[in-house]
Steps between C-alpha positions, in 0.01 A plus 500: 500500500600623159297641220611471144688277252617661184578273207614563146407195300722574199801719417410871469675812381386669824578441868376540849646814651744433789369767736457565865363269767485213255678172441567461132666208320596515137525179309515391142132415474349621831455827693385505857447782736370540851557725799826472687409371845566132547205356682268724309410534138821373353590284796276215421597531131860425587415219744238317301661510157873514558516243773522212247841622378650586841747275675369233736676662796265797486199278496629296795560812703148628422349160577686485838391849592142416422497184719674675793222749522214264418475304827494812723251667275238230547529540882476877487206512267294260714514763779433801279152639431384384165348835396572863574199638691469864398228562757725369773770741388253785502393414853859495626563834337188658653596377848846645467358824374279546803786427730759743359263792434491588873807720470622754236764364261861542611650444162388686183696537179445579129671283245512547124409168336468621141695811398277586205781475240391399149397131511488477880202558738437802713418389851563628858489241780421634851585270787360496851509198724120509512415519130653576158396768245571521129485837319448423131549157351661511159545204267776277637452579870424136580827385345719754686323423829581135449863566422568738786301300754253784562233332702150571380318271744414790727390738229170676577483814287597576137482873424493631142593860419350513147317271261774390262654160413831619647326502837271193482657267238638267769181486700362168359821311573541654849141409589562135402808498725305657789233234470756222502659632819168502690408868483118500551426849370684796347390864490546697175528881532507757227284645220160329455502211259835343581314199638365439154837354410442226753145432383608490135748222566231266634508276191875439490606529865396277789448726807253297698654549848585872486252778556573836329343807652525847351525799733379824341748785521236737647366258764525635857632827353784314347639375830554133589723302738390659825476277805721192502640527149878540467466797266261795488452610140322793347401491126546825311320520156687680219283571194616571150422849372193523269402140572133572421580566139716194472224276629239600242391250230571186703179310428656246264783409742255477794279265304799287407603482865150399602508221249817381661309424821313206337573151632777317319629146498732365769825412330594276791176304514655200334735448796221464758161391384323651800669813633386752753397831350737788539380738775396846402443658839620838369302474176141467625420833333538333158158342543339844493510635143445861604772497760725314261457773237567769760817336617615453144446867425688601813784262407525650154510855637763404751743397233604866538548466876822443692509426872785603733544338847616674818609226740630476853526225763308559822690663791725269705607551859871533555682183610629454854880547537594233751853637538366833620262319735789306658697824546200661666467200737157379375455142616350226281125484540181704453686837513654428160148454357385834639802680350436333164142636511644849547437531879761639739582272791637544858760248614506356856786737587280798401669585171264594222575358154337677211373292208643743250854435636490122449296465182574580139294781345160408369478431128203698357515314176703639206302609197569362151315597180448300176400709201467487121414774251461303175505802274545883527120532503498374863739767629237762574314261722819399673606860568152599616452212742514606865543138625875518464548838674517362861802288389696771318719785614201698617402222750405632845620183667849358453373141541279536193779579258537238225798269546503370142296547186486219238431624149355278228482811275644460144830677422343761269251612772762481773711747304212747472568818703160479657572151634833616629331791674277245679803296600676810629213560743634215710774548751857439388509219750233311295648229275355418162502162330416492129352187343461557127651418159815701575602206718723238337495212747293207365523329837613144424839360582390136453469518120850640478641238733378212289593669171858553613519132580358389164708755315803309634380201307461690172526873439314453168215292624459692824596868452490725804195717560483850361351619833788700641299662780672300782866588572769236503716486814859381506508234769818654647331833574307529825434851615261657757397861529270714706240719337323773680124500453307821554798655670509236770774249579300199382734224390451347156708206388604563143726356230784667318420837350511374141216262578290736711138394486353824619482778241501812714435827333561796730272800497342419162308217345509602135714629222311831468772761528239760595391298806572680823313276741685351794390144570615240752702191406363306206565129440426325174349162583684173481363164598531433881578869577355528852395793715452423868220691673510328840685448729775708331460727207761415239556416137644154447669407171691200632273253325563648154552253220848418382623240256794270593597314185814350659293358780248352261770315302668390818172336605515292184856376557413403854268236358643152475632408153395834343838594358552155335151488355534856373820422311344181365191684383696777319716243330203300378309809387787657316520232228143518369492880521828524306362259237182710471708820461711337229189385316337841536200356675458785756283755325397846602170470318161524676307396693665521837318373810545665838340339808419790735333264749419130525385474863172333593220679688712751703843665445796427720816695553683350203225424256201694375170366373400438136630731226671410171637764265528410128719728294347451158724742319710812576183706494235266644450306821230279647432420863338171603336525841574791732510413873553754776842657474558431133595865427742489794662198345553685179674788674708270719609299197558760233539824699255788490599655163495168311170397664347827371595405146357149545170646619481723194550193281237297684217424258282249688451328833356148507330375819449124515242499783385720786671358804661792679859383444454535120355853459517730803811672366320617185378835632846603620652401165231690309556816701879473468467454124290813470742698711800380290341642186427833672858525632627439150293800386228295330159600628311269269541151643412209272246262653627175645323181388385294799417135413322370805187325636204742482442505881815705552301804392290470817811570698654760267176697452449529874858615551450750219196650672624493855872584466643635179424489126650203317241351264587736214860373490437147377275300271356181641483186285317206656710186487210266415445683172842374390440136578597301191198268520245784552647813344271798547721810476426751224742424217611862460585518874686166481709619205577825685628310807706261289652788308579688823686200633651383169309173543371273224259324736380523863325189628354450847331212677329435826726314745413302814530743791254751641211634288617692191857381507680503168813379321637688200712436188678791327602429140731768372527609137870399498400141559559439874223390733480547878247332727417597856278272720421735793379294797351167400489128536624297202265622231419357152389842372846647570667209326277561192588870468862442593586244231830574320587787736855618549472606860255362758474669840306260725412530867624238754375627834502177699768247581434144391415396859210741491322355198172477687529860618580600137182329387286665765645848426517438125875537458774289345778308670860504385478167321177590326659814362810307392281250312345788310815705449820302472667205334853567618702752698850497358659789692296569812646222712848649485395784730313278742786402734625851533157630581438228761833584665427872491154462656564188712288619797207583275537168320491306830207706611308405188569131561383546856178665389441219255530252787259703706243486230537129470460474883184706494358280230577196711335646808197611301423142404619335817152459643345377174563125436409535137766761446789322678610310190466813290706694756779240496507507119518886498775495761704258292451731197632796698808312609561383149476855366753617757739217395 
């Protein structure tokens, strides 16, 4: 699927900015731009519009590939289940869970999924073969889990250390993934009120088959996981100093949060006329107004609460050493079982074999701790807590000493002498892993891989990413080394020293010259850094990310006909570009358009969801839609310093509608913008204009009351008040917004999608006009406000073969968007052959998926005589499209 067409309908003195993760084609009279992955946003653009100008040999090859796969596909699909049964998946999962829980886990490790660097999530993944745990779930966790094949299907517990967007921003996306994999229920742990984020998404997220249950941090004295659970976890509350004073005067925010609990419309109701209501097993208390108010008050107070977690797997008996048994003369049979159970045995010859001589030592279960002190005001509580004492140097039992401590604490607090004093209380053998903004690893190799390939086509159109957090390895260098962990001889596979992934600071964790605390080894987090708890205790950095540009380009040249098509493309493209340069047609004037994401519904490893940055001038920018991870895309594309400047220039954010993939990145962007002003020494932050459907305030007001204050950082403008046929906005406010954005007019219209979906037209005072459709079917209202526009950005979510699905889900197909957008494509087709050769496997995969869809349509109507003729006609259309 692909998302947007961009068309300039007449020559302009401005251009579409050729920036990261995008396919951009410059032509005399047309600009187009989409994300880079063929088979995704831009993929269908190339295929559907450039195919007419491509040589017949390409078409014949594609047509042959399609027909080779088609016959087998029909046979396979007839045997496949026609629908994924989530309940069946849940039943299988429950049966497996009951089977494996009889024994303690034999494999336990901690793995950094998100390092916490600016723009990347902060998340710690804990693996056991029985269940998975996730400590914090920052925005973008879902995308990194997908790229690195971190399986979430056995996730049972998500534990949050503090109520902030950095810790919960990725929760909605991860919950959707868990539901799709058949997870029946998930337990949320942390400060009270974190489950409100789940409840507040009920109008724009479909979570009908997943039950969310909140576990209070003080329940059962803070202890859970005893019995057959793979981890025993103790919750340790850490309160901010003087929290009582900070919580006074909260009536207004509490009332606003209560108003957020009202019933709202289902934005997906149009897809299924009669849908089963979303279960609220964990929200029965909401029916009782008194209890609801009490929980809301507790949630508000607990914004000043952090929760630390002391974890350990249950004890595990030592394994039987068969070699020692053979040396001792123990025969095969029941005697081995007795030795394994720890019982000494007597052999037939009278010799006594002691169990301790033929079994490995018992594993009592190493302790690991996860902690966050959000500000210095939490340090008194941290230092005074006695819960950590049994695991520090003063421990009375060696087995209780902490093996590793994971710190989500910010750098400023980590450098505080009081925090270092607390760290120094642990044994020197205790390792420390730090997940915070001092990390630099953004965690994604896939986006670099594809960008290196596209950069080979055109360095101007596809510049390399400014994210320099992943080292580049020369393919000729292969080096292994051993690293001692905690003074032991644990082996760690590493890369060459210049690309070392582990930042190890000996004896100190800060730059304070007055610090005299001696602390164990400290490792700044990088994605996939792993610490093994069982069976062996060791730090593993062998999975650290490395870029291999030479390998990426080699992959391109291994494709058939790539080199010839590349040379042909560059020759064809050079002439029109040279002519434009000679005529002075390439201008540096504004606006520039940067597609930060064009993916539909969920992000994948190479494409993010909706977000379009419009640089209006050198001092003003506008963002249209803001899906999860939009801020991360800014940092990845421009680098941290430049992204800070962009945020300070950001004047307004426009949200087209309230589906999750269009607005769940707004809170992260808002907080990052505020922080950028403060770091620049500007304490007074100008308010951001938020142009959005009014129901977004239900979600934002609840977050404001339950997590952290945000509502004072923006001014909400309801989209419907700007509709051209029913204008209701106060004229003074309208003039203020237009002046802020240098606009002459701002026109909006309802479009055909979910309730309260809008299209917009921006008419600049310099004379240019830009129109954005958002998600919609072909819509007359959009055509009316878009007349005589210079640039039209129009969605095209569905392929032509899915026209009926597009109608049911109120989206556009490729051809429908073309009919609205384009008359000709004079330059785009030159790049088509090179892209097909570069991404040949993806291209063939797309054709195969198209054939599968056609087969499903055929099977759907196979038993309906009235539909047989229609099916044959549709099949013929599909084949004609492929030709």
